[in-house]
N, C-alpha and C positions, 0 to 999 in steps of 0.2 A: 751779080757782083763777081768780079774776077777773083780767082783763088789768091793771087798775090795780095789783093786788097783785104781779103778775109784774114790772111796771116798778119798783115800789118796792123789792122784794127784790133784783133784779138790779142796779139802779143803786147800791144801798147796798153790795153786795158789791164792785163795781168801785171805788167811791169809797174804800172801806177798804183794798182790796188792791192797786189800781193807781191811786193818786191822781194821778200825773203821766205819763200815757201820751203818746207822741209818734210822729211818723211815722218809719218805718225808711228813708225815702229820704234819702240824704246830700245836704246842701246847706249853703251858707255865706251865703246871701243870699236875699231874696224872689225875685229874678230867677232864680237858679240852682234854687230850689225849683220855680218855674214850668216851667223846662226839664225837670227830673226828673219832674214829674207828667205833662207831655205825653208824655214817653218811656215812662212806665209803663203807658199804655193798652194793655191786652191783652198785657202783658209783666210779668215778675216784678220786684219791687223789687231782688232780688239781682242780676239781669242789669243793671238800670239803674245800680246802684251800682258795677258793674264798668266801665261805660262812661263815667260822668260825670267822673271826676277829670281826665283830659287835656282833655276838652271844656270844663270850667270854667276850666282854666288858660289855654286858648287864647282863650276868649271870656269874660272877666271881667265884661263889661257889655254892655248892649243895642247900643251903638254899634258895637262890634267884630263882634258877630254879624250885625247888619244889613248890614254891608259884605261879609260872607263869600259865597263862591260855593257853589252847591248841591253841587258835587263835593267841596269841602273838608269841609263839614258831614257829608255822607254818609259819608265815611271814618270819622268818629267814631261814627256811630250805626248803621252797617250791620249790627251783630249783634243789634239789637233788632227787635221785630216791626214790620212796615210801615215800613222805614227810608226809603223814597222820600218818602212823604207826610209823615213826621215831620220829615225834614231840611228839606223845603220849608216846613212849618208853623213850624219854629223860626226860620227866616230872616224869614218874613213877620211872625211875632209880634214879633220884635225891631224890625223896621222900624216897626210900628205903635206900639210903646212909645215909640220915638224921636220919631215924627212927631206922635202924638196925646197922649201922656202924659208928656212931658218925661223919658223913660227910667225912669219909676217904675212899679212894678207897682200898678195901681189896687186899691182895696179894695171898690169897688162891684161887685156880682154881674153886673149887665148890662154894665158896662164890661169886666169880665174876659171875659165871653162874646163880646165883640166882637173879641177877639184870635183870630187864626187858630190852629186846633188846640185851642181851649179850649171845651169844652161845659159844661153845668151842673155835672156831677160835679167836673171839674177846677176850675171857678170856686169851688165850695163848699169844696174842699180848701184852696185858697189862702186864701180868706176866713177859714176857721176857724183855720188854722195861723198865718198871718201876722198877721191882724187880729183874731183871737179872736171872729169873728162867730158868732152863735148859729144856725148852719146845720149840716146833716148831709149829707155826701156819701155817696150809696148806690152802692157797687160790688157785685160779685158776692158778696163775703164778707158784707157788711152785709145784702144782700138775703136770702141763704141763712140766716144766723144769726137774723135778725128773724123769718122764717117758722118756723124750727124752735123757737125759744124761745117763740113765741106772742105776739110783740110787734106783729106786723102780718100781715094777710092780703092786702095790696095786690098787685095783679097786675102792676104796673109799678114801676120804680124811683122814679118821681115819686110814686106813691101811697104807697109805703113811706116815702119821705122825709117826706111830709106828716104821716103818722101818727106817725112817730118824733118829729118836731118838735112835734107837738101834745101828746105825752105826756111828753116829756123837758124838764125845766126849762131855761130859757135858759142858765144858768150851767154846765150839764153837757153841752150839745149838742156843743161843739167836742171835748170829751174823749170823748164817746160814740162819735163817728166812729172814733176810734182803738181804743177798747175793743172794739167789734164787729168791726172788721177783724182785730185781733190774735187775738181769740177764734176767728174763722173760719179764720185762717191756721194756727193751732197746735193748737187743740182741736176745734172744730166743723168739721173739714175736710170737703170735698165728698163723697168716696167712702166713707170709713169713719170717721165721727165717733168721737172718743175719749170716749164717754159715761161710762165707768166712772171716768175721772179728771177729769171735768168738774166744777168747783166750783159750776156753776149748775144741775146736774141736778135738784135739788129743786124748782126753779121752772120747769123746761123743759116745754113742752107736748108736744113730740115724745117726750121720755123718758117722760113720764107715759103717753102713748098706747101706747108699746111695752111698758111694764111691765104695762099693763092687758091687752094681748094675751096675755102670758105667763101671767098669773094665770087 
């Protein structure tokens, strides 16, 4: 099957069956989503969702977080991965929002990446969810699913992201990020993908290869 046909079939299935995908990270504002995404690096959304309710209540805005001590913030985030660096990044991020962006989360990718703790993936997540920017954040799920389905052979997350954005229409890019993440989280899992129950198997390159071996 040609790559363009895989894209067409897979995107059509998602559009029909999951027309309104969204992040599973709990948040009630762009600022709180930014906190949650920073905390989610190399950590599960489930763990982050357990941590953030009291954190959000204590720090409803950047001004409050910017004035917080490291020790206080650490107590809220100590159960996530890399709590020391994340606690520091959260405080520094809030300080920069207050000093440089009038306490508003910017929409520009480069401006987002200027915030402590924010790399391109995090910036793309915020830009796509909050501002509906036509960008795709590539995490481990998106990287794995894109390779297995045959959507990309890129060796780096940057290469995969560029190929996905090249082949996915702008109006579907923000949603595609969620489609691929959720598919990787629940169906195309890392160790033992659930191929028999996968609705995309008819267009999946890896499934096609495995069936060819059996025959």
